[in-house]
LORO-924449 format. One record per residue (C-alpha): x, y, z. Coordinates in steps of 0.2 Angstrom, whole numbers, padded with zeros to 4 digits, always signed. Last residue first. Example, Ala and Ser with C-alpha at 12.3 -4.5 7.8 and 13.67 -1.06 7.14 Angstrom:
// LORO-924449
+0068-0005+0036;+0062-0022+0039;
***
This chain:
// LORO-924449
+0003-0076-0027;+0016-0068-0038;+0004-0065-0052;-0008-0056-0041;+0004-0043-0034;-0002-0039-0017;-0009-0023-0009;-0013-0023+0010;-0014-0040+0019;-0029-0036+0031;-0037-0022+0022;-0037-0032+0006;-0030-0028-0010;-0026-0036-0027;-0014-0029-0040;-0011-0035-0058;-0028-0039-0065;-0036-0024-0055;-0025-0012-0064;-0015+0001-0054;-0020+0019-0057;-0006+0032-0058;-0010+0048-0048;-0011+0064-0058;-0027+0072-0052;-0037+0066-0067;-0032+0049-0062;-0019+0041-0073;-0019+0025-0084;-0006+0012-0083;+0003+0009-0099;+0020+0006-0092;+0019+0002-0074;+0028-0015-0075;+0041-0009-0062;+0040+0006-0050;+0035-0005-0035;+0019+0001-0027;+0015+0015-0014;-0004+0015-0010;-0015+0030-0011;-0033+0029-0004;-0031+0041+0010;-0021+0052-0001;-0037+0056-0011;-0046+0065+0003;-0038+0082+0000;-0042+0081-0019;-0061+0080-0014;-0069+0064-0017;-0082+0061-0031;-0074+0047-0041;-0064+0040-0026;-0076+0026-0021;-0080+0021-0039;-0061+0020-0044;-0056+0010-0028;-0055-0007-0038;-0043+0002-0050;-0031+0005-0036;-0023+0022-0033;-0004+0025-0035;+0011+0032-0027;+0027+0025-0036;+0040+0015-0028;+0059+0011-0029;+0065+0027-0022;+0073+0042-0030;+0085+0051-0018;+0077+0063-0007;+0073+0082-0009;+0065+0080-0026;+0063+0097-0036;+0051+0111-0036;+0054+0126-0047;+0062+0143-0046;+0075+0148-0058;+0082+0166-0056;+0098+0160-0047;+0096+0141-0047;+0109+0138-0033;+0101+0143-0017;+0082+0139-0021;+0087+0125-0033;+0099+0115-0023;+0116+0108-0028;+0127+0099-0016;+0121+0081-0014;+0131+0072-0002;+0143+0059-0009;+0146+0045+0002;+0159+0032+0007;+0156+0021+0021;+0173+0015+0030;+0165+0006+0045;+0173+0012+0061;+0157+0022+0066;+0147+0006+0063;+0158-0004+0075;+0157+0010+0088;+0138+0012+0087;+0136-0007+0089;+0148-0008+0104;+0139+0006+0112;+0122-0002+0110;+0127-0018+0119;+0130-0036+0115;+0131-0052+0125;+0140-0067+0119;+0148-0065+0102;+0150-0050+0090;+0158-0047+0073;+0147-0060+0065;+0131-0050+0065;+0141-0034+0059;+0149-0044+0045;+0132-0050+0040;+0126-0032+0038;+0142-0028+0028;+0138-0043+0016;+0120-0037+0014;+0126-0019+0010;+0138-0026-0003;+0125-0037-0011;+0114-0022-0013;+0099-0019-0002;+0081-0014-0008;+0080-0023-0019;+0097-0029-0026;+0096-0047-0019;+0079-0055-0021;+0084-0071-0029;+0097-0074-0016;+0082-0074-0003;+0089-0063+0011;+0098-0072+0025;+0093-0076+0043;+0096-0066+0060;+0089-0071+0077;+0090-0058+0091;+0089-0065+0108;+0088-0055+0124;+0101-0049+0136;+0097-0045+0154;+0090-0032+0166;+0074-0030+0157;+0078-0015+0147;+0063-0006+0140;+0070-0006+0122;+0074-0025+0124;+0072-0026+0105;+0066-0011+0095;+0083-0004+0094;+0089-0020+0086;+0079-0015+0071;+0088+0002+0070;+0105-0007+0072;+0100-0019+0058;+0095-0004+0047;+0112+0004+0050;+0121-0012+0046;+0112-0015+0029;+0100-0030+0030;+0100-0048+0036;+0082-0054+0038;+0075-0052+0056;+0068-0061+0071;+0068-0050+0087;+0063-0057+0103;+0057-0048+0119;+0051-0033+0109;+0050-0015+0115;+0040-0003+0105;+0041+0014+0097;+0038+0009+0079;+0041+0022+0066;+0060+0020+0065;+0066+0003+0059;+0048-0004+0059;+0044+0003+0042;+0058-0008+0036;+0046-0022+0034;+0034-0029+0048;+0027-0045+0056;+0021-0041+0074;+0019-0056+0085;+0009-0054+0101;+0009-0061+0119;-0002-0052+0131;+0000-0038+0143;-0005-0023+0132;+0008-0010+0126;+0015-0021+0112;-0003-0022+0105;-0005-0003+0106;+0010+0000+0094;+0005-0014+0083;-0014-0009+0082;-0009+0009+0079;+0002+0005+0064;-0011-0006+0057;-0024+0008+0059;-0013+0021+0051;-0009+0009+0037;-0028+0006+0033;-0030+0025+0030;-0014+0026+0020;-0020+0012+0009;-0008-0002+0013;+0009-0005+0005;+0020+0002+0018;+0021-0013+0030;+0013-0019+0046;+0005-0036+0049;-0002-0042+0066;-0001-0060+0073;-0009-0069+0087;-0003-0086+0082;-0014-0100+0076;-0001-0109+0065;-0010-0104+0049;-0010-0086+0056;+0009-0087+0057;+0011-0094+0040;+0000-0080+0033;+0011-0067+0042;+0027-0074+0035;+0020-0074+0017;+0014-0056+0019;+0031-0051+0026;+0040-0059+0011;+0029-0050-0001;+0032-0034+0008;+0051-0035+0006;+0066-0034+0019;+0057-0044+0033;+0056-0039+0051;+0049-0050+0064;+0045-0042+0081;+0040-0054+0095;+0032-0050+0112;+0033-0063+0125;+0020-0072+0136;+0030-0088+0138;+0019-0096+0124;+0024-0082+0113;+0042-0085+0115;+0040-0104+0113;+0031-0101+0097;+0045-0090+0090;+0058-0102+0095;+0048-0116+0086;+0047-0105+0070;+0066-0103+0069;+0068-0094+0052;+0080-0103+0041;+0099-0102+0039;+0102-0096+0056;+0113-0082+0064;+0110-0080+0083;+0115-0063+0091;+0112-0060+0110;+0106-0043+0114;+0104-0030+0128;+0120-0030+0139;+0119-0013+0146;+0133-0002+0139;+0122+0011+0131;+0112+0013+0148;+0127+0016+0159;+0135+0026+0145;+0121+0039+0145;+0122+0047+0128;+0136+0058+0121;+0135+0077+0119;+0145+0083+0103;+0147+0102+0103;+0150+0111+0087;+0162+0125+0086;+0160+0137+0071;+0160+0134+0052;+0143+0125+0052;+0146+0116+0036;+0164+0111+0040;+0158+0104+0057;+0144+0094+0049;+0156+0087+0035;+0169+0082+0048;+0155+0073+0059;+0148+0065+0044;+0165+0058+0038;+0168+0051+0056;+0151+0042+0055;+0138+0048+0067;+0129+0035+0078;+0112+0033+0087;+0107+0050+0080;+0102+0068+0085;+0106+0084+0077;+0101+0100+0087;+0100+0117+0078;+0100+0135+0085;+0097+0146+0070;+0111+0152+0059;+0104+0145+0043;+0115+0145+0028;+0129+0132+0031;+0118+0121+0042;+0105+0121+0028;+0118+0116+0016;+0124+0101+0027;+0106+0096+0029;+0102+0096+0011;+0118+0085+0008;+0111+0073+0021;+0095+0072+0012;+0103+0069-0005;+0116+0056+0002;+0102+0046+0011;+0098+0051+0029;+0097+0036+0041;+0111+0042+0053;+0101+0059+0056;+0088+0050+0066;+0081+0066+0073;+0083+0084+0067;+0079+0097+0080;+0077+0115+0074;+0075+0132+0082;+0063+0144+0073;+0060+0162+0068;+0062+0161+0049;+0054+0143+0049;+0038+0151+0055;+0037+0163+0041;+0043+0149+0029;+0029+0137+0031;+0021+0141+0014;+0039+0138+0007;+0041+0123+0018;+0025+0115+0010;+0028+0120-0008;+0045+0112-0011;+0057+0124-0018;+0072+0112-0017;+0080+0121-0002;+0064+0123+0007;+0062+0104+0007;+0074+0104+0021;+0060+0110+0033;+0044+0101+0029;+0055+0087+0021;+0062+0082+0038;+0045+0076+0043;+0035+0086+0055;+0031+0090+0073;+0028+0109+0074;+0030+0117+0091;+0024+0135+0095;+0010+0134+0082;+0003+0150+0074;+0013+0150+0058;+0013+0131+0058;-0006+0130+0055;-0004+0141+0039;+0005+0126+0032;-0010+0115+0032;-0020+0128+0024;-0007+0130+0010;-0004+0112+0008;-0023+0109+0005;-0022+0122-0009;-0008+0113-0017;-0016+0096-0014;-0013+0090-0032;-0008+0104-0042;-0021+0114-0052;-0015+0117-0070;-0027+0128-0080;-0019+0144-0072;-0037+0150-0067;-0039+0133-0059;-0025+0136-0047;-0029+0154-0045;-0047+0151-0038;-0040+0155-0020;-0045+0138-0012;-0039+0137+0006;-0056+0133+0014;-0061+0121+0000;-0046+0109+0003;-0051+0105+0021;-0035+0097+0028;-0030+0080+0035;-0011+0078+0037;-0005+0066+0023;+0011+0075+0018;+0017+0079+0035;+0013+0092+0048;+0007+0089+0066;+0004+0105+0075;+0007+0112+0092;+0001+0124+0105;+0008+0115+0121;+0005+0101+0133;-0009+0091+0125;-0001+0085+0108;+0017+0089+0114;+0025+0073+0119;+0019+0055+0114;+0006+0060+0101;+0017+0072+0092;+0032+0061+0092;+0022+0046+0087;+0015+0056+0072;+0033+0062+0067;+0039+0044+0068;+0026+0037+0056;+0027+0051+0044;+0046+0048+0042;+0063+0055+0044;+0058+0066+0059;+0060+0085+0062;+0055+0094+0077;+0052+0112+0072;+0052+0124+0087;+0045+0142+0086;+0056+0155+0095;+0055+0167+0110;+0064+0153+0120;+0071+0140+0108;+0089+0138+0113;+0090+0136+0132;+0073+0127+0136;+0075+0119+0119;+0089+0108+0125;+0077+0101+0138;+0065+0097+0124;+0079+0088+0115;+0083+0079+0131;+0066+0072+0131;+0068+0066+0113;+0085+0059+0117;+0079+0048+0131;+0091+0033+0130;+0078+0022+0121;+0088+0020+0105;+0107+0025+0107;+0114+0042+0109;+0125+0054+0099;+0117+0071+0102;+0125+0084+0090;+0124+0102+0095;+0123+0118+0084;+0121+0134+0094;+0132+0126+0108;+0127+0113+0121;+0134+0111+0138;+0119+0116+0150;+0104+0110+0139;+0110+0094+0131;+0120+0091+0147;+0104+0090+0157;+0098+0076+0146;+0114+0067+0147;+0114+0069+0166;+0097+0060+0166;+0082+0070+0171;+0074+0066+0187;+0059+0054+0187;+0042+0058+0195;+0034+0060+0178;+0047+0062+0164;+0035+0065+0150;+0023+0077+0158;+0036+0086+0167;+0046+0089+0151;+0031+0095+0140;+0026+0106+0154;+0043+0113+0156;+0043+0117+0138;+0028+0129+0139;+0035+0136+0155;+0051+0141+0147;+0042+0151+0134;+0039+0146+0116;+0033+0158+0103;+0014+0163+0101;+0014+0174+0117;-0002+0178+0125;-0009+0194+0133;+0002+0206+0123;-0002+0196+0108;+0006+0183+0098;+0023+0182+0088;+0020+0173+0072;+0001+0170+0072;-0004+0186+0081;+0008+0197+0070;+0001+0188+0054;-0017+0190+0059;-0015+0209+0065;-0007+0214+0049;-0018+0205+0037;-0034+0210+0045;-0045+0196+0040;-0061+0194+0028;-0060+0176+0022;-0060+0172+0003;-0050+0187-0004;-0039+0186+0011;-0033+0169+0006;-0024+0176-0009;-0015+0189+0002;-0010+0175+0013;-0003+0163-0001;+0005+0178-0009;+0014+0182+0007;+0021+0164+0008;+0027+0163-0010;+0034+0181-0008;+0043+0178+0008;+0051+0162+0001;+0057+0171-0015;+0065+0185-0005;+0073+0173+0007;+0081+0163-0007;+0087+0180-0016;+0095+0185+0000;+0103+0168+0002;+0110+0168-0016;+0117+0186-0017;+0115+0188-0035;+0127+0184-0049;+0120+0189-0066;+0130+0183-0081;+0115+0176-0091;+0101+0185-0082;+0101+0200-0093;+0102+0190-0108;+0087+0179-0102;+0077+0195-0100;+0080+0201-0117;+0078+0183-0124;+0060+0182-0117;+0054+0198-0126;+0064+0196-0142;+0061+0177-0146;+0046+0168-0139;+0036+0184-0136;+0039+0191-0153;+0035+0175-0161;+0018+0175-0152;+0014+0193-0157;+0013+0206-0143;-0001+0219-0145;-0002+0234-0133;+0014+0240-0140;+0026+0250-0129;+0039+0263-0135;+0047+0272-0120;+0045+0288-0111;+0052+0289-0093;+0038+0286-0081;+0034+0302-0071;+0028+0302-0052;+0044+0293-0047;+0042+0277-0037;+0041+0279-0018;+0034+0262-0015;+0017+0266-0008;+0011+0282-0017;+0021+0280-0033;+0018+0261-0034;-0001+0264-0031;-0001+0277-0045;+0005+0263-0057;-0009+0251-0051;-0022+0265-0053;-0016+0267-0071;-0018+0248-0073;-0036+0250-0067;-0039+0264-0079;-0034+0253-0093;-0020+0260-0104;-0009+0246-0100;-0022+0233-0104;-0010+0221-0114;-0015+0210-0129;-0008+0193-0133;-0005+0187-0151;-0007+0172-0163;-0020+0163-0153;-0028+0147-0159;-0021+0138-0144;-0008+0128-0154;+0006+0136-0146;+0010+0138-0127;+0025+0149-0123;+0034+0140-0109;+0042+0151-0096;+0059+0157-0096;+0067+0141-0100;+0082+0135-0090;+0075+0118-0092;+0081+0112-0075;+0073+0096-0069;+0060+0093-0055;+0045+0089-0067;+0049+0106-0076;+0061+0120-0073;+0065+0138-0077;+0051+0145-0068;+0036+0135-0062;+0036+0138-0043;+0021+0149-0042;+0031+0164-0035;+0045+0162-0048;+0043+0177-0059;+0041+0189-0044;+0057+0184-0036;+0067+0185-0052;+0058+0202-0055;+0063+0208-0038;+0081+0202-0038;+0084+0211-0054;+0076+0227-0048;+0086+0228-0032;+0076+0240-0020;+0083+0254-0009;+0072+0267-0017;+0062+0261-0032;+0071+0270-0047;+0074+0254-0056;+0055+0253-0058;+0055+0268-0070;+0069+0262-0082;+0063+0244-0080;+0045+0247-0087;+0048+0235-0102;+0056+0223-0090;+0041+0224-0079;+0031+0218-0094;+0042+0203-0097;+0043+0198-0078;+0025+0199-0076;+0021+0189-0091;+0031+0175-0083;+0020+0177-0068;+0004+0176-0079;+0009+0160-0088;+0011+0162-0106;-0001+0158-0121;-0015+0156-0108;-0024+0139-0110;-0037+0136-0122;-0048+0121-0119;-0043+0118-0101;-0041+0137-0098;-0059+0140-0103;-0060+0158-0109;-0074+0171-0106;-0079+0188-0113;-0083+0181-0130;-0095+0168-0122;-0107+0181-0116;-0107+0183-0097;-0120+0174-0086;-0108+0159-0085;-0096+0168-0073;-0084+0153-0071;-0073+0158-0086;-0070+0176-0080;-0053+0173-0074;-0049+0165-0090;-0054+0180-0100;-0043+0192-0090;-0029+0180-0091;-0029+0179-0110;-0033+0198-0112;-0018+0204-0102;-0016+0213-0086;-0012+0197-0076;+0006+0199-0080;+0007+0213-0067;+0004+0199-0054;+0021+0198-0045;+0026+0217-0048;+0021+0224-0032;+0026+0209-0022;+0043+0210-0030;+0044+0228-0026;+0039+0225-0008;+0052+0211-0006;+0066+0223-0013;+0061+0237-0001;+0061+0226+0014;+0078+0217+0010;+0086+0233+0006;+0080+0241+0022;+0085+0226+0032;+0103+0230+0027;+0113+0217+0018;+0125+0204+0026;+0113+0190+0028;+0117+0176+0040;+0100+0167+0038;+0093+0168+0055;+0102+0185+0059;+0095+0195+0044;+0077+0188+0046;+0078+0191+0065;+0081+0209+0061;+0063+0211+0058;+0052+0196+0059;+0036+0207+0061;+0042+0220+0049;+0047+0208+0035;+0031+0198+0037;+0021+0214+0038;+0028+0220+0022;+0025+0204+0013;+0007+0203+0018;+0004+0222+0014;+0012+0220-0003;+0001+0204-0005;-0015+0214+0000;-0010+0229-0011;-0008+0218-0026;-0024+0209-0023;-0034+0226-0022;-0025+0233-0037;-0029+0218-0047;-0047+0215-0043;-0052+0201-0031;-0044+0209-0016;-0058+0222-0014;-0073+0220-0026;-0077+0207-0039;-0093+0200-0031;-0102+0190-0044;-0105+0175-0032;-0110+0157-0034;-0093+0151-0030;-0082+0165-0024;-0076+0176-0038;-0060+0172-0048;-0045+0181-0044;-0034+0195-0051;-0046+0205-0060;-0044+0221-0071;-0061+0230-0072;-0074+0233-0085;-0086+0220-0080;-0085+0214-0094;-0069+0218-0103;-0067+0225-0120;-0054+0216-0132;-0036+0224-0132;-0031+0237-0144;-0020+0235-0160;-0031+0225-0171;-0022+0219-0186;-0023+0229-0203;-0036+0224-0215;
***
């Protein structure tokens, strides 16, 4: 019996793009393939038209806006063509239980042979003679953009595979059928003729509705790969196109759930209305400045950040000198008519920056990996349809949409620089990023990967950018200037403040508990910083045994508990009573407080300077004591190498008497620190490949759930799981089970937990 050459019948007899709403059988509008395609084309078109020439200027593109617009629209038109096959059409009907089983397909039992966006590339290649006639559009860029819109093209688990989509075998299928003769596909063709200016007649070519598994694996994929082999695209233009499609598809998909006028919604969020602007005004920023400075005039350093700055400016100033307030004054010159992204290294610092400056003064949003969102409102159905829902993917979409309408986004640096590594959140935020100015704080603490991303961002993005740090190494300054390629202004902090005698250094072999008790008895506030969580817990328990008013803060809490500990420490230092805060490296940036005594283990020089920035921050007119003691020799290597510890000890021993911030910065800047910034990024260097990769260097921890929380989290939404996650050391994790959402589960016989102490290794206690 000859093989069947026509695809199976559909019920209902339409080509679908989305699952229906829960409990609904409404397949109209943007749920079907033509409606969804039209919605995404409209979204992408509106994004390009709204951002306009600003897109060309922001990214230094040398192409005409017409080419960008036409190629973006062609990519949007093609992005879901691959859904016109029997595998996808059966999967998208899976939740419609009233249908007979032969019309449905469970993606968990029988995943699609190929992902639909890869299928889009393959079928578009068959129609290339027609599609290449799209006026002003670049066909190769369009199919590369379309194929990567779900960030699963050419890479897996953060690594390059150069594979044009995985062909899944073992599903019981030997072929895939196309619905190219279906009336809805004919409507899709006519849509291209009417709206993209494609020719009325498609050049004749041989096309089979039935594709065999082996044919897909070899001939079909290889034909496209061969075309890409020596392809040299305009890398920045291609990056912009990819980001536009990811963002446009997110809005087009959401419109299937919520009835919105796409054009009006996008324009209102990005620009505003005639009555109210959604970009920054001078008055907006003045409110922030006035609320923070009170009755005090701006310091000359803060004035200079506005008056003497260039497009890219470096603010080199110590802790507590008013860099953040100066940054908002800088924004009065450089961010008017734009959005503003204020980027911090950690979630803690971004949260504090949000609460302390903009929360009540200007339309703003706090964006980081654990911002609370409602997962269900952003669900498009597509994550399940693909059979591989990503943890919090839909939550990230909704969270990122907030940035579209916010004038100021306070975020971790990952929200912006993660764009270069195809991270989801920055891609969803791209329309706001495309019309923004940027402030990057605490640049000195960036690792080589993060600093490399910053350099590439500076090279590609032509927006106003302010870089702030307590110190810049000569090699960093040189690299920044080279990346920018135009004059970069360096504004130095207030010398009178940076030269105030703040510290007296004391090196000891063992912690001086008597000195700590004396400080507390005198009403002081003590910050004790340890290099490891276990050490911090031991110090805290000893403090409690001595009857001291002590608080513990480290990274190894459930996120919900960590927020409470963070707030308790910050608030405790504001109150007029003695307090001891025992912390780890999280104190280096996320704690905005002023201690009267610092006790710290020796660490790397940059870390020690950050810890010192929490001592005498609110200057008391004289120097205060900093006590340094060594790391346990058995613990060397995590997190600091012996070389780093030796350099930290050299810093401590380099000074006697009273020490100021300027001396520390000068010492650090003379240190011959060699680095190798990362220089390869998927979005800019991956050509046709589009997949998420890590932005930062690999850490020493994994994000896990605790076995003892299993009953609590069993019925939680995906968006609520991060509240129960804990970062744990990435050792002895072999054999740990995984939660259905991907998190490792730490066994109860290895890890204990209390809301007071956080997570602790049982065998080490």
